[in-house]
C-alpha positions in Angstrom: 97.6 99.4 92.3 96.8 98.8 96.0 93.4 98.4 97.6 92.7 98.1 101.3 90.3 95.3 102.3 88.6 95.1 105.7 86.3 92.4 107.1 83.9 93.9 109.6 81.6 92.4 112.2 80.8 88.7 111.7 82.5 88.8 108.3 85.8 88.9 110.2 85.0 85.4 111.6 85.1 84.1 108.1 88.7 84.9 107.5 91.6 83.5 109.5 94.2 86.0 110.7 93.9 89.7 110.3 90.8 91.8 109.6 92.6 94.4 107.4 94.6 93.5 104.3 96.5 95.5 101.6 96.0 93.8 98.2 98.0 94.5 95.1 95.9 94.3 91.9 96.4 95.2 88.2 95.0 98.5 86.9 91.4 98.1 85.8 90.7 95.2 88.2 87.1 94.6 89.3 85.6 93.4 92.6 85.4 89.9 90.9 89.2 90.1 90.4 89.7 91.1 94.0 87.5 88.2 95.1 89.7 85.8 93.1 92.8 87.1 95.0 90.9 86.8 98.3 90.0 83.2 97.4 93.7 82.4 96.7 95.4 84.4 99.5 93.0 85.2 102.3 90.0 83.0 102.5 88.8 80.5 100.0 85.4 80.3 101.8 84.8 84.1 101.3 86.2 84.5 97.8 84.6 81.3 96.4 81.4 81.7 98.3 80.7 85.2 96.9 81.8 84.4 93.4 79.5 81.3 93.3 76.6 83.1 94.9 76.5 80.9 98.1 77.7 83.6 100.4 76.1 87.0 100.7 78.1 89.8 102.2 77.4 93.6 102.0 80.3 95.1 100.1 81.2 98.8 100.2 83.9 100.7 98.3 85.0 103.9 100.0 81.9 103.8 102.2 79.4 103.3 99.3 77.5 100.0 98.8 78.4 98.2 95.6 76.2 95.5 94.2 78.0 94.6 91.0 81.1 92.4 90.9 82.0 94.2 87.7 82.7 97.4 89.7 86.1 98.7 88.6 88.5 99.5 91.5 91.0 102.3 91.7 94.3 102.7 93.4 93.8 103.4 97.1 90.2 102.2 97.3 88.9 100.9 100.6 86.8 97.8 100.3 84.8 96.6 103.2 82.9 93.3 103.6 80.3 92.8 106.3 77.5 90.5 107.0 74.0 91.8 106.4 72.4 92.2 109.8 68.7 91.5 110.5 66.6 93.5 112.9 63.8 92.2 114.9 
């Protein structure tokens, strides 16, 4: 299955290269599985940082915030990563 990954705002500064990626995953893959692929193919800093709890990014799937890395992805899902912004 394919999912579409986008790094928005300051999160795009954490990845080298493009902001939008098409990622091939196995059926039944979770956000954690996607992060492992991101770690290996796109940005070790992002993938490893989120998996190890050192980096906090807001993650949405199809425009809805997701807070569990066990969230199961589906073919065609759009996953966006962005830095939490602080007001003041």
